[in-house]
C-alpha positions as CSV (number, residue, x, y, z in Angstrom):
1,M,0.0,0.0,0.0
2,L,2.8,2.4,0.8
3,A,4.6,1.6,-2.5
4,F,1.3,2.4,-4.3
5,A,1.0,5.8,-2.6
6,I,4.6,6.7,-3.3
7,R,4.2,5.8,-6.9
8,R,1.0,7.8,-7.3
9,L,2.7,10.8,-5.6
10,F,5.7,10.5,-8.0
11,E,3.3,10.4,-11.0
12,A,1.3,13.4,-9.7
13,L,4.5,15.4,-9.3
14,T,5.7,14.4,-12.8
15,V,2.3,15.6,-14.3
16,M,2.4,18.9,-12.4
17,L,6.0,19.6,-13.5
18,T,5.2,18.7,-17.1
19,V,2.1,21.0,-17.2
20,A,4.1,23.8,-15.6
21,L,6.9,23.5,-18.1
22,I,4.4,23.4,-21.1
23,A,2.5,26.5,-19.7
24,F,5.8,28.3,-19.2
25,A,7.0,27.6,-22.7
26,L,3.7,28.7,-24.2
27,F,3.7,32.0,-22.2
28,R,7.3,32.6,-22.9
29,Y,6.9,32.5,-26.7
30,V,3.7,34.5,-27.0
31,G,5.6,37.7,-27.4
32,D,7.6,40.3,-25.7
33,P,5.6,41.8,-22.8
34,V,7.7,45.0,-23.0
35,N,6.3,45.8,-26.4
36,Q,2.8,45.6,-24.9
37,M,3.7,47.8,-21.9
38,V,5.3,50.7,-23.6
39,G,4.1,52.9,-26.4
40,Q,5.5,53.0,-29.9
41,D,7.4,56.2,-28.9
42,A,9.7,54.3,-26.5
43,T,13.3,54.2,-27.5
44,P,15.3,51.0,-27.7
45,A,17.2,52.2,-24.6
46,D,13.9,52.6,-22.7
47,R,12.8,49.1,-23.7
48,A,16.1,47.6,-22.6
49,E,15.9,49.4,-19.3
50,L,12.4,48.2,-18.6
51,R,13.4,44.7,-19.7
52,R,16.3,44.8,-17.2
53,H,14.0,46.2,-14.4
54,L,11.4,43.5,-15.0
55,G,14.0,40.8,-14.9
56,L,13.2,39.6,-18.4
57,D,16.9,39.5,-19.2
58,D,17.4,37.1,-16.3
59,P,18.0,33.4,-17.1
60,V,15.0,31.3,-18.1
61,I,15.1,29.5,-14.7
62,V,14.3,32.8,-12.8
63,A,11.3,33.5,-15.0
64,A,10.1,29.9,-14.6
65,A,10.4,30.2,-10.8
66,L,8.3,33.3,-10.8
67,Q,5.7,31.9,-13.1
68,T,5.4,28.7,-11.1
69,G,4.8,30.4,-7.7
70,A,7.8,32.3,-6.3
71,L,6.6,34.6,-3.6
72,G,8.6,37.6,-4.7
73,Y,11.3,39.2,-6.7
74,V,14.2,41.3,-5.6
75,L,16.3,43.2,-8.2
76,K,20.0,42.4,-8.1
77,A,20.9,46.0,-7.8
78,R,18.7,46.4,-4.6
79,A,19.4,43.0,-3.0
80,G,21.3,44.7,-0.1
81,T,18.2,46.7,1.0
82,D,15.3,44.6,-0.2
83,L,16.4,41.0,0.6
84,E,15.7,40.9,4.3
85,P,12.1,42.3,3.9
86,A,11.5,39.9,1.0
87,I,12.6,36.9,3.1
88,R,10.4,38.0,6.0
89,A,7.4,38.5,3.7
90,A,7.9,35.1,2.1
91,L,8.1,33.5,5.5
92,A,4.8,35.2,6.4
93,G,3.2,33.9,3.1
94,Q,3.1,37.4,1.5
95,T,4.2,38.5,-1.9
96,M,7.1,41.0,-2.1
97,L,8.2,42.9,-5.1
98,S,11.2,45.2,-5.0
99,P,10.0,48.8,-4.7
100,A,12.3,49.8,-7.7
101,L,10.4,47.2,-9.8
102,V,7.0,48.6,-8.8
103,T,8.3,52.1,-9.7
104,A,9.5,50.9,-13.1
105,L,6.2,49.2,-13.8
106,A,4.2,52.3,-12.9
107,T,6.5,54.5,-15.0
108,A,6.2,52.2,-18.0
109,R,2.5,52.3,-17.8
110,G,2.3,56.0,-17.3
111,T,0.6,55.8,-13.9
112,A,3.5,57.2,-11.8
């Protein structure tokens, strides 16, 4: 009976991982989200800066972690000041985004 339960658990984990990878691949290749966030007037430098702030230039594994349920994101440039609050928020089950990231998103959408 225990072997059956362990085998079923392994199969369930395999299915969940496969579905997450397929969903990530589909969302990754839909298009560049930066193009949808900024207007046509944005310069390539503005687009590159937003892409860097959003972490879209990060390795695929980071993007996959966020899409599959990571509780937060801390920009590398702000890790010294934002890391401890992010860890505390994650331990409390809350989502934490770097304030610089939120500012970049608001600026890109024209709401700041």
